[in-house]
C-alpha positions as CSV (number, residue, x, y, z in Angstrom):
1,M,15.8,-16.8,-40.2
2,L,14.4,-16.6,-36.8
3,I,11.5,-14.2,-36.7
4,Q,11.6,-11.7,-34.1
5,P,8.4,-10.3,-32.5
6,N,7.6,-6.5,-32.4
7,Y,7.6,-6.3,-28.6
8,T,5.6,-2.9,-28.4
9,I,2.5,-4.7,-30.2
10,L,2.9,-7.9,-28.0
11,I,2.5,-5.6,-25.1
12,F,-0.6,-4.4,-26.7
13,V,-1.8,-8.0,-27.0
14,F,-1.1,-8.4,-23.3
15,V,-3.3,-5.2,-22.5
16,L,-6.0,-6.6,-25.0
17,R,-6.3,-9.7,-23.2
18,K,-6.5,-8.0,-19.8
19,T,-9.4,-6.2,-21.4
20,L,-10.9,-9.5,-22.8
21,K,-10.6,-10.9,-19.2
22,L,-13.0,-8.1,-18.1
23,K,-15.2,-8.6,-21.3
24,H,-15.2,-12.3,-20.6
25,R,-17.0,-11.7,-17.2
26,I,-19.6,-10.1,-19.5
27,I,-19.9,-12.5,-22.1
28,Y,-20.6,-15.3,-19.6
29,S,-23.8,-13.4,-18.6
30,L,-25.2,-13.6,-22.1
31,P,-27.1,-16.3,-23.8
32,M,-25.0,-18.8,-25.6
33,K,-26.0,-17.6,-28.9
34,K,-25.0,-13.9,-28.3
35,R,-21.5,-15.0,-26.6
36,R,-20.1,-16.0,-30.3
37,F,-21.1,-12.9,-31.8
38,I,-19.0,-10.7,-29.1
39,Q,-16.2,-13.4,-28.8
40,L,-15.6,-13.5,-32.7
41,P,-14.4,-10.1,-33.3
42,F,-12.1,-10.1,-30.1
43,I,-10.5,-13.3,-31.5
44,I,-10.1,-12.0,-35.1
45,L,-8.5,-8.9,-33.4
46,I,-6.1,-11.0,-31.5
47,A,-5.3,-13.2,-34.6
48,I,-4.5,-10.1,-36.8
49,T,-2.5,-8.2,-34.0
50,F,0.0,-11.2,-33.5
51,L,0.5,-11.6,-37.4
52,F,1.6,-7.9,-37.4
53,S,3.8,-8.6,-34.3
54,C,5.9,-10.8,-36.4
55,F,7.1,-8.5,-39.0
56,P,10.4,-6.5,-38.0
57,E,10.0,-3.0,-36.9
58,P,12.6,-0.5,-35.7
59,S,12.2,-0.6,-31.8
60,T,12.9,1.7,-29.0
61,P,14.6,-0.3,-26.0
62,P,13.6,0.5,-22.8
63,I,15.6,3.3,-20.9
64,T,17.9,2.1,-18.2
65,G,19.0,4.0,-15.4
66,S,22.4,5.0,-16.7
67,E,20.4,6.2,-20.1
68,N,17.8,8.4,-18.4
69,P,18.7,11.9,-19.3
70,A,18.5,13.3,-15.9
71,V,21.0,10.5,-14.5
72,S,23.3,11.3,-17.5
73,E,23.5,14.9,-16.8
74,I,24.5,14.4,-13.1
75,S,27.0,11.7,-14.3
76,N,28.5,14.3,-16.6
77,Q,28.7,16.8,-13.7
78,I,30.2,14.0,-11.6
79,Q,33.3,13.6,-14.3
80,Y,34.1,17.2,-13.7
81,N,33.5,17.1,-10.1
82,P,34.1,13.5,-8.8
83,H,34.6,14.6,-5.1
84,D,31.2,16.2,-4.7
85,P,29.0,13.9,-2.4
86,E,25.9,16.1,-3.0
87,L,26.2,14.6,-6.9
88,Y,26.4,11.2,-5.9
89,L,23.3,11.8,-3.5
90,S,21.2,13.5,-6.5
91,R,22.0,10.3,-8.5
92,A,21.5,8.0,-6.0
93,T,17.9,9.7,-5.5
94,L,17.0,9.1,-9.3
95,Y,18.0,5.7,-9.0
96,Y,15.9,5.2,-6.0
97,E,12.8,6.7,-7.6
98,M,13.5,4.4,-10.6
99,E,14.0,1.1,-8.2
100,Y,17.6,0.7,-9.3
101,Y,18.7,0.2,-5.8
102,D,22.2,-1.7,-6.2
103,E,22.9,1.5,-8.2
104,A,21.4,3.7,-5.7
105,I,23.4,1.9,-3.0
106,K,26.6,2.1,-4.6
107,D,26.3,6.0,-5.0
108,M,25.4,6.5,-1.5
109,K,28.1,4.8,-0.2
110,K,30.4,7.0,-2.5
111,A,28.7,10.0,-1.1
112,M,29.3,8.8,2.4
113,S,33.0,8.0,1.7
114,Y,33.6,11.8,1.2
115,D,31.2,12.8,4.2
116,S,30.8,10.0,6.8
117,S,29.5,12.4,9.1
118,S,26.0,13.1,7.4
119,I,23.4,11.2,9.2
120,A,20.9,12.5,6.4
121,Y,23.1,10.2,4.0
122,R,22.7,7.2,6.4
123,H,19.0,8.0,6.5
124,V,18.7,7.6,2.6
125,L,21.0,4.7,2.4
126,S,18.9,3.3,5.1
127,D,15.7,3.8,3.1
128,I,17.2,2.4,-0.1
129,Y,18.1,-0.8,1.8
130,F,14.8,-1.0,3.3
131,D,13.0,-0.9,0.1
132,G,15.2,-2.8,-1.7
133,D,14.5,-6.0,0.7
134,K,18.0,-5.6,2.4
135,N,16.1,-5.3,5.8
136,N,19.5,-6.3,8.0
137,E,21.8,-3.9,6.1
138,A,19.0,-1.2,7.0
139,I,18.8,-2.0,10.5
140,G,22.4,-2.5,11.1
141,L,23.1,1.0,9.3
142,L,20.7,2.7,11.8
143,E,22.2,1.0,14.7
144,E,25.8,1.9,14.0
145,T,24.3,5.3,13.1
146,I,22.8,5.6,16.8
147,S,26.2,4.4,18.2
148,I,28.1,7.3,16.7
149,F,25.3,9.6,17.1
150,P,23.2,8.7,20.3
151,A,21.3,12.0,20.5
152,S,20.1,11.9,17.0
153,E,16.3,11.7,17.7
154,R,15.3,11.1,13.9
155,T,17.7,8.0,13.7
156,I,16.3,6.5,16.9
157,L,12.6,6.9,15.2
158,K,13.4,5.7,12.1
159,L,15.2,2.5,13.5
160,S,11.7,1.9,15.8
161,E,9.8,2.5,12.6
162,F,11.7,-0.2,10.4
163,Q,11.6,-2.6,13.5
164,F,7.8,-2.1,13.9
165,I,7.2,-2.5,10.3
166,L,9.1,-5.9,10.6
167,N,7.0,-6.8,13.4
168,L,10.2,-6.8,15.7
169,N,8.2,-5.3,18.6
170,E,10.3,-5.8,21.6
171,A,13.5,-4.4,19.7
172,A,11.5,-1.7,18.5
173,L,10.3,-0.9,22.5
174,Q,13.8,-1.2,23.5
175,T,15.0,1.3,20.7
176,I,12.1,3.9,21.7
177,D,13.5,3.4,25.5
178,K,16.8,4.9,24.3
179,L,14.9,8.3,23.3
180,M,12.9,8.4,26.4
181,V,15.9,8.2,28.5
182,Q,17.1,11.2,27.0
183,K,13.6,13.1,26.6
184,P,11.2,11.3,29.0
185,K,8.2,13.6,27.8
186,H,9.1,13.0,24.0
187,I,5.3,13.1,22.1
188,E,6.8,10.9,19.4
189,G,8.0,8.7,21.4
190,F,4.9,8.1,23.4
191,Y,3.1,7.9,20.1
192,M,5.5,5.2,18.7
193,N,5.1,3.4,21.8
194,G,1.3,3.2,21.4
195,R,1.5,1.8,18.1
196,I,4.1,-0.7,19.2
197,Y,1.8,-1.8,22.1
198,R,-1.3,-1.9,19.6
199,Q,0.5,-4.1,17.3
200,M,1.4,-6.6,20.5
201,G,-2.2,-6.7,21.2
202,K,-1.6,-4.5,24.7
203,D,-4.4,-2.2,24.2
204,A,-4.3,-0.6,27.7
205,K,-0.8,0.2,27.3
206,S,-1.4,1.2,23.9
207,I,-4.2,3.8,25.1
208,E,-2.0,4.9,28.0
209,N,0.8,6.0,25.6
210,Y,-1.5,7.9,23.5
211,K,-3.1,9.7,26.1
212,K,0.5,10.8,27.2
213,A,1.3,12.1,24.0
214,L,-2.0,13.9,23.9
215,E,-1.1,15.6,27.4
216,Q,1.9,16.9,25.6
217,N,-0.2,18.1,22.5
218,D,-3.8,17.9,22.8
219,K,-3.8,18.4,18.7
220,H,-1.3,15.7,17.9
221,F,-3.6,14.2,14.9
222,D,-2.0,10.6,14.8
223,S,-2.6,10.0,18.3
224,L,-6.3,11.3,18.3
225,L,-6.9,9.3,15.0
226,E,-5.5,5.9,16.5
227,L,-6.8,6.4,20.0
228,G,-10.2,6.9,18.5
229,T,-9.8,3.9,16.2
230,L,-8.8,1.6,19.1
231,Y,-11.7,2.7,21.3
232,S,-14.0,2.0,18.1
233,Q,-12.5,-1.4,17.9
234,N,-13.5,-2.2,21.8
235,K,-16.9,-0.5,20.9
236,N,-16.1,2.2,23.6
237,K,-18.3,5.4,22.6
238,K,-15.2,7.4,23.9
239,A,-13.9,7.1,20.4
240,L,-16.4,9.4,18.7
241,Q,-14.8,12.5,20.6
242,Y,-11.2,11.6,19.4
243,L,-12.2,10.9,15.8
244,E,-14.2,14.1,15.8
245,A,-11.2,16.2,17.2
246,A,-9.0,14.7,14.5
247,K,-11.6,15.2,11.6
248,K,-11.9,19.0,13.0
249,L,-8.0,19.3,12.8
250,S,-7.7,17.9,9.2
251,S,-11.0,18.8,7.4
252,S,-9.7,17.1,4.0
253,N,-8.4,14.0,5.5
254,P,-10.6,11.2,4.7
255,D,-9.1,8.9,7.3
256,P,-11.2,10.2,10.4
257,V,-14.4,10.1,8.4
258,F,-13.6,6.5,7.5
259,E,-13.3,5.8,11.1
260,I,-16.2,7.4,12.2
261,G,-18.0,5.3,9.8
262,N,-16.4,2.2,11.2
263,F,-17.3,3.7,14.8
264,Y,-21.1,3.5,13.9
265,R,-20.6,-0.1,12.3
266,F,-19.3,-1.3,15.3
267,Q,-22.1,0.4,17.2
268,G,-24.4,-1.6,15.0
269,N,-26.0,1.7,13.0
270,D,-25.2,0.5,9.5
271,K,-27.4,3.3,8.0
272,K,-25.3,6.0,9.7
273,A,-21.9,4.0,9.1
274,L,-22.9,4.0,5.0
275,E,-23.4,7.5,5.3
276,Y,-20.1,8.2,6.4
277,F,-18.6,5.6,4.2
278,N,-20.1,7.6,1.2
279,Q,-18.8,11.0,2.6
280,V,-15.4,9.3,2.3
281,T,-15.6,8.3,-1.2
282,L,-16.7,11.8,-2.3
283,M,-13.7,13.0,-0.6
284,D,-11.6,10.3,-2.2
285,N,-12.9,8.0,-4.8
286,Q,-9.7,5.6,-4.5
287,Y,-10.1,4.9,-1.0
288,T,-10.9,1.1,-1.4
289,D,-11.7,0.5,2.1
290,A,-14.6,2.7,2.1
291,H,-16.2,1.0,-1.0
292,I,-15.4,-2.5,0.8
293,N,-17.2,-1.5,4.1
294,S,-20.2,-0.3,2.2
295,G,-20.3,-3.7,0.3
296,L,-20.3,-5.6,3.5
297,I,-23.1,-3.7,4.9
298,M,-24.8,-4.3,1.7
299,L,-24.0,-7.8,2.2
300,D,-25.7,-8.0,5.7
301,A,-28.8,-6.3,4.2
302,K,-28.7,-9.3,1.8
303,D,-28.8,-6.4,-1.2
304,Y,-26.3,-8.6,-2.8
305,K,-26.7,-6.8,-6.4
306,K,-25.7,-3.4,-4.5
307,A,-22.7,-5.1,-2.7
308,N,-21.6,-6.3,-5.8
309,Q,-21.5,-2.8,-7.5
310,Y,-19.4,-1.5,-4.3
311,F,-17.2,-4.6,-4.7
312,N,-16.5,-4.1,-8.5
313,I,-15.5,-0.4,-7.7
314,A,-13.0,-1.6,-5.0
315,V,-11.5,-4.1,-7.5
316,E,-11.1,-1.1,-10.0
317,T,-9.7,1.3,-7.3
318,D,-7.3,-1.4,-6.2
319,P,-6.6,-4.4,-8.4
320,T,-3.9,-6.2,-6.1
321,Y,-6.1,-6.1,-2.8
322,P,-7.2,-9.6,-2.4
323,S,-10.1,-8.8,-0.1
324,A,-11.9,-7.0,-2.6
325,Y,-11.6,-10.0,-5.1
326,Y,-12.9,-12.2,-2.2
327,Y,-15.7,-10.0,-1.2
328,R,-16.7,-9.8,-4.8
329,G,-16.6,-13.3,-5.0
330,I,-19.0,-13.7,-2.2
331,S,-21.4,-11.3,-3.7
332,Y,-21.4,-13.3,-6.9
333,A,-22.1,-16.7,-5.0
334,S,-25.1,-14.8,-3.6
335,L,-26.4,-13.9,-6.8
336,G,-25.8,-17.4,-7.9
337,D,-23.2,-16.8,-10.5
338,K,-20.7,-19.7,-9.4
339,F,-18.4,-19.0,-12.3
340,K,-17.6,-15.4,-11.5
341,A,-17.5,-16.4,-7.9
342,K,-14.6,-18.9,-8.5
343,Q,-12.8,-16.8,-10.9
344,D,-12.7,-14.0,-7.9
345,F,-11.7,-16.4,-5.3
346,Q,-9.2,-17.5,-7.3
347,D,-7.9,-14.1,-8.2
348,A,-7.6,-13.6,-4.5
349,L,-5.6,-16.7,-3.7
350,N,-3.0,-15.5,-6.7
351,L,-2.9,-12.2,-5.0
352,A,-2.6,-14.0,-1.3
353,P,-1.9,-17.5,-1.4
354,S,-2.4,-18.2,2.2
355,Y,-5.9,-16.6,2.1
356,D,-7.9,-19.2,4.1
357,E,-11.2,-17.8,3.7
358,A,-10.9,-17.7,-0.3
359,K,-9.6,-21.3,-0.1
360,E,-12.7,-22.6,1.8
361,A,-15.1,-20.6,-0.4
362,L,-13.5,-21.9,-3.6
363,L,-14.0,-25.5,-2.2
364,K,-17.6,-25.2,-1.3
365,L,-18.3,-24.0,-5.0
366,E,-16.2,-27.0,-6.4
């Protein structure tokens, strides 16, 4: 008879292996004689765990979408009220949150079959399509919605946002034009145009549109932040007035503080920049970019040990961020630890196979 493994324990083994991967880095920093004493207990533990995993044990299969209690409850309600579109919307929302996109799409189509006039339903379905990697369907649905409801500002903005994310910049501009024809001073239209032009590398046009948005509302946070960031990257000292204004508007938001740090970094004032990056991490310790930028300042100062500490935190806060591994690899290489540097460069490439800097860095260590 074929032995069936206990999947719960095997999952534990997988987690343990991840833990060992971290321990692995510590082990290789020790003398050879001490490595065996640290490695041996973990090897024994894996062997014992795997042995136990082979014994049959009652297991609980993962809950599927249809077996989720909340989904089941709505399904029961649908049996008694099969023509209520709001019930299909509720179930679709649950499926969407669980990333059961096909089931969510099916329910939203059912809801729309009972209420085809609901723009809100169309927006929800477009979100599901988009997050479910059905970009053409999402775009097509929103275009159809605009043709039926040409005055729907939210639909126009939503379509332009999707096109912007997909880097369909010309199409996004044409979409926003439909809004600006209806409302020539629409603040969100100016703001969206600013984002699109910035993505296209047309900074002057981007600045022009952000300023037009601020003419309509000088407390428009997003325009203040974007304009300040753009000026900062161009080393224009006007950046500070916009970033300070954004910071004042939303004192608990770390983004303006981070961009002020970047402003001082671009101005060559690393000491001041580091103060602001540290403020950011006090506000939000999971703000990965602030840890990375602090590490970069330490790299420039040739304080490789301190840089490594910042990059360690960056990896912990976002283990899927290729740059965190790449820069930590640089710090390890600078500290003379080629083994850990190679490991980090490879991890960066595993996450982003086209990461050219990581490829070059890895080749240099071969």
